[in-house]
N, C-alpha and C positions, 0 to 999 in steps of 0.2 A: 743879788739876783742871778739865778741860773739861766742865762740867756738861751742856751741851747735847749734846755728843757722847756722854757717858755715858748720858743719858736715851734717846737714839736707839738706842744699842747695846742697852740693856735691852729696848726695844720689839722690835727685830729678834730678839733672843735669845728673848723670850717667844713670838713667833710661830713661829720655827723649831722651838722645843721643842714647841709645841702640835701642829704639823703633822707633825713627824718623830719625836718621842720618842727622840732620840739618847741612847745610854747614857753618853757622855762629853760634856764641855762643848764647844760650838762655839767656835772660837778666832779671835781678832782678831790679824792680823799687820800690823805696821808696819815698813817699811824706813826706817832712820834715815840721813839724808844726812850726808856728811862735814861736820864742823863744827857740826852741829845739837846743841843742848843737850838732855840727857835728865835727867829727875828722878832724883836719887840714891837714891830709895827703891826703885827697881827692882833686884832681886837679879841679880848676876853669878854664874853657876855656879862659876867658878874661885875667886873671892875669897870669896863669901858662902856657898856650899854646900860648898866644899872639893874640888870635882871639876869639871874641864873635861870636856866630853862631846860626842858626836856631836849634830848638829842634831836628828835624829830622836828621840833620847832626850829632849832638852829639850821637844820638841813633845809627847811622851808624858806627861811630868811635868805640863805645863801643862793638858792636856785631861783628865787624871784627877784631879789634886790641886787644881785651880783656882788654881794659882800663876801669877804674872806674872814672866817672866824676860827679861833683856836680855843679848844675846850679841854680842860682837865676835869678831874672829879669834882672840884669845887664850883665849876660852872654848870654842872649837870644836876637837875633836880629829879631825874628818873632813876630810881635805884636799880631797876632792871637793866637799863642801858649801861650803868656803871659796872654792873656784873658782866654783861656781854663783852664790854671793851677790856675787861681784865683790870680795871682800875681799883676794884675793891680789894683791900688788904686781905679780907676773909669773906667768903660767901656765907651769908647767914644760913643756918640749918633749916630755918623755916621756909626759905626759898627753895632749898633743895628737896625737902620732903613734901612740899605742896601745902604747908600750913598757911602761907601768905595767899590770901583769897583775891586773886586777880579776877576780873570779869571773864567769863560769867561767874558771878559770885555763888551760884547754886551748883557749881561743878564739884564732882567728887574729888577729894584730896589726892587720891592716887592718880587721877587724870591730870590734875594740875602739876603734880610732880613729874609726870611723863612729859608734859608740855615744856616744863623748865629744862628737863634733861635733854630734850631733842633740839633745843635752840643752840646755834653755834656760838662759841665763846673763845676769846683769846685767853691764853694762859695768864694767870694772875701775875702782875708785875712786869710783863714783857713791855708794855707801853704805858706811858704816863699822860699822853694827850692825843687829841685828834685834830687835824687841820682840814678844814673844809673850804674849798674855793671854787668859783666858776672855772671850768677847764680853760677857757680862753684867757684867763688872767693868771693862772697858776704858775708860779716861779719854781716849782719843784717837780720831781718825777712822782706822779701819783701811784699809790699802791692799788687804787682802783678808780673806776669812773662810774658815776650813777647817772642814768638817763630816765627821766620821768616822761610818760606819754600815754596816749590812748591805746586801745587794743590793736589798732591797725599798725601803729608805729612799733609796738612790741612784736607784732607779727613779722615786721621787716627785720628786726633784730634776731628773731628766732630763725628766719630764713637764712640770715647771714651765718648764724652759729651752725646751721645744718649744711652749709654749702660744701664744705670740703669733703665730708664723709657721707652725707645723706642721713646720718643717724639722727633720730629725734632727740630733742632736749628733754631732760627730766628735772623736776624740781619738787620741793615740798612746800606745803602751806598749812597753816593752822589758824589763820585769821587774826594773828597777833604776833608780837615780837618781831615786827618787820624791820626794825633798825638793826637787829642782830643778823637777820637774813641778808639784808642789802649791804651792810657795811662789813660785817665779819665774814659771812659766808663766802663770797667770791675771793677774798684775800686768802683765807685758809685753804680753799679748794684750788686756788690758782686757775680759776676758770670763770665761767659766766653763770649768772643766775637770774631767773625771773621771779619777782617778789610781788605778792599782793599786800598792799599796805593794810595795817590793822587799825583798830579803833583809835588808838593813841595818835597815830600818824595823821589821821583824819581830823581828830578833835584839836590837837595842839600843833600839828605840822601843816594844817590847811590843805591836805591832799584832797583833791576833788573826787567825786564819785566815779568818774570815768578814767582816773589815772592809775597806772601800774608802773612799777619801776624795774629797770634792768641794770644789774651790776656786772661790770667787766673788770677782771683783774688786770694788773699791768702786764702779766705774761700773755694775755689774750688780746690786749688793746689793738696792737698793730694789725693782727690777723682780722679782727672783727671789722675794723675800718676798711681794710682791703676787701673783705668779703661782702660788706655793704655795697661797695662800688661794683663788684663783679655781679652780684645778684641784680643790681640796678641795670647794668648793661644787659643782663639776661632777661629783662622784662618784668622783674618784680620791683614795683616802684611805689613811692609815697609822695604826694597824695595818690590814692588808687584811681587809675583812669576809669571813667564811667562810660559804658557803651552808649553812644548817642547817635549813631548813623541809622536812624529809622524815621519813618514818617508817621507822626502821631495822628490818630483819628480826631478830626476837628468837629465841633458842633455843627449840626445840619445847616444853620443859617450861615456859618462861616464858609462851609463848603459851597453852598449855593452862590454866595457872594464871589468866591474865588472863581467859580465856573463862569459866572457872568463877566467878570473882569477879563478872564483869559479869552472868552469868546469874542470880545470886542477888540481883540488885538492889543 
């Protein structure tokens, strides 16, 4: 166990939880390099849970159940995720040129090829596995952190990202491939990213209709936690305070009753 990493992860988790109140656990993501040794206590979905699964399903399990899972290509049933993570020894030509008909199935082949081209991918062979853990339990230095939340919680993260320079965030979305955008994107860019979950993440990962995900690379994690605190101090908070110091108009009978009570002392 890396105690210093675990202590720092707990600190970051406590601050994120205080400022954002997420309903599921913020997740620590670690990409495991080819030949790197991994502690055998981490569960493999296929061998230890009896079910290989899409990456989005594993993410959903970890953020809701506070489990730590390790997945290699044999644990993942989604070919797209295997390609995004760089686990495929060779990317099939049909995926590259748009022959593989992902939903929407009536989309033009050239458009499907463009969708595939635009999604971030790790180089083939760089990594052999992915480790997913609740940040509060993680015993490793994460490559990135994922936070799921509603639009107001995402607003707070965007405010934090814009705090230092005032520059707006920019992000891309295509309504799919969200595991590539949330896992691969922030790590490759060494930055932050706002991601709209796609159909697969909702069908298999159990993402709710009101949930969006924010990815933070390890290079930006300390700054983002600090900037969450500073924006909180500056008046940008969650839950959002509601203006409530006004006198509502009461029904006539209520007003008459109140007048009578007050006139009687």
